[in-house]
N, C-alpha and C positions, 0 to 999 in steps of 0.2 A: 336467528337463522340469517338475517340481513347482515348483522355484524360479522358473523363467521364467513359469509360470502365475500364481504369487503376485505376482511383480513387475508383471505386466500388470494384474492386478486392482487393485493398489495405485495404479498410474498412472492407471487409469480412475477410481478413487475420488478421487484428487487433482484430476483434470480436472473431475469433477463438482462438487467442493467449490469450485473456482475459478469455475466457471460460475455456481453459486448465489451466491457471494460478489459476483459482478459484476452481479447483478440489483438494482442500487441505485435502485429506483423511489421509495423513501421518503427524503425529505431528513432529515438528522440533526436530532434534537430539540434545540432551543436549551436550554442549561443555564446554570448560573452562570458557566461558562467564558466565554461571550460576553455574558451579561446583567449580570454583577457584576465579574468579574475585568478587570484592565487590563494593559497592557504585555506582552501575550502570555503571561500566567500562566494556569494551568489549575486548575479547581476540584478540590480534594481532598476527596472525600466523607467520608473517615474523620476527617481533621483539621478539616473544616468551614472550610476557608480556601483562599485562592488561593496556589498555589506555582509557582515557576519550573519549566518542563518539565525542566530539567537536574537539579532536586532530586528528581525521581521515580526517578532511577537507583538501583539497589540498591548498597549499599556493597561496595567491593572487598575480597576476602580473600586471604590468602597461601596458597600451596600446602600449607603445614603445617596450616592450619586446615581445608582441605577433604578431606584424606585421600584423594587420588586413587587410582583403581584402576590397578594396574600395567599398562602397555601402552597407556594412553589417550594421545592426541595431546598434545604439550607445551602448546599454547595452551588446552586444555580442563582441564588438571590443577588449576587453581585454582578450578574451578566444580563445585559439586555439582549433582545433578539438581534439587534444590529451588531452587537459585539460578537455574538455567536456566529453571525454570518461572516464577519470580518475574519474570525479565527479559521473558519472553514476555507475561505478564500486563500488565506496565508498558508494553511496546510496543503492546499492544492499546489501552490507555488513550490513549496518545500518538496513535496512528492516528485513534481516534474524535475526539479533540480537534482534530486536523488537519482532518478532515472538517467539523466544526463551524465552525472558523475559515474554511475556504475557502467554505463556504456563505454566511457572513457577509461575504465579499469581504475577509477579513483574511489575504491570502496570505502576507505576511511572517511573521505569527504561526504559520500553518500550517507553514511551512518550519522555523521554530524548534523546534516540537514534533516534527517528523519527524526532524530532526538530533539530537535527544536520544535517539532510539531505540537500543537496544543492537545490534540486528541491522540494519545498514545495507545488507545485501544481501537482505533480505526483498523479494520482488517487489511487495508492497503498498506498502512504504515507497519503493522506487525509482519505482514508477509515480506515486505521489502527489507525490513530489519533482519529477517531470517535469510533472505537471499544474499545480502552483502556480508553478513556475519559468516555465512557458509563459504563465500568466495574468499574470505580471509583465513579460512582453514578450520574454523570452529563449527564443525557440522552439527554437533550435539546441541549447541546453543541455538544454531540456526533452526534446527528441527523443533525446538521448544517455541520459537516465534511462529513457525508455520502452524503448530498445534493450537496456539492461542488464536491465531487468525481464523482458523476453522471452527473454533469454539464460538467466536463472535458471528461467523457467518459460514455455515457448512456448505453453502452453495458457491463460495468463493473459489472457483476452479483454477485460478491462477496459482493460488496457494497450494492446491493439490498437485498442479503440475511441477512446481518447484520442489515440493516435498517428494514427489516421485523421483525427480532427478537426484535429490540428495540420497534417497534410498538406494538408487543404483550405485552411487559412489560408495555406499556402505556395503554393497554386495547383496542387498536385499531385492532381487529382481522380482520376486513374487509380490512383495509389498508394493513396488512401483507399478506392477500390473493391476493391483487392486485399485490404486489411485487413478489409473487410466480408465478403468471400468466406471469408477465413480464420476469422473468427468463426463464420460459418454452418457451415463444414465441421467446426469443432471443437465442434459441438453447442450453439452459443449463439444460434440464431436467435430463440428466445423470451425472450431476456434484454433487460435495459435497455441493456446494452452494444451490442447489435445495433441496437435501435431508435434509440438516440441518434445513432449514426453514420449510419444510414439517413436519419434526419430531416435531419441536417446536409448530406448529399449532395443532399437534395431541396430545400435552401434554407431549412429550418426550423432555426434555431439553438437549441441546448439551453443552459440556464442553468447546469446542474450535471451 
């Protein structure tokens, strides 16, 4: 009983975090990534220079270097907790760079940043792969990324919002309305994700 309660609390906390993360009312602030760097490079604040997204990845280590705990999954044995934390931090930077690129209509550069992320199954990464792919004209592939994001986290309402906008582009108004109701029923009625899809259904297009 206690474990079930804890699991429910954790799920609620995760859902709330996803909803908050989806309230992207503020556009990303332009940095040197889009004002100085070229060719899809990202500004590295520590080095004070533009670097390729792929170069932000942490160096690989061998299992002997990591000293894995006995009984851990094979694919995790070469990673220490510190390395996993580093990967998450880098993925955050890549995601933010992708947002900045997308807002500047640099969708190819956004995709390049996203593809450099270590966790390609992160719902944020999958959702944004879908968004930028769709903006480049491949709606079907974009939809597949949205669906994968929701398979990972059905409460990720930003993916539902973007999927709804894609459905509108495909002429599936009813399908978009279904996603709007899903967002509302999952506690997202006061978020940007809900408002953006609602505006799109009303004929007002959102720019981001």
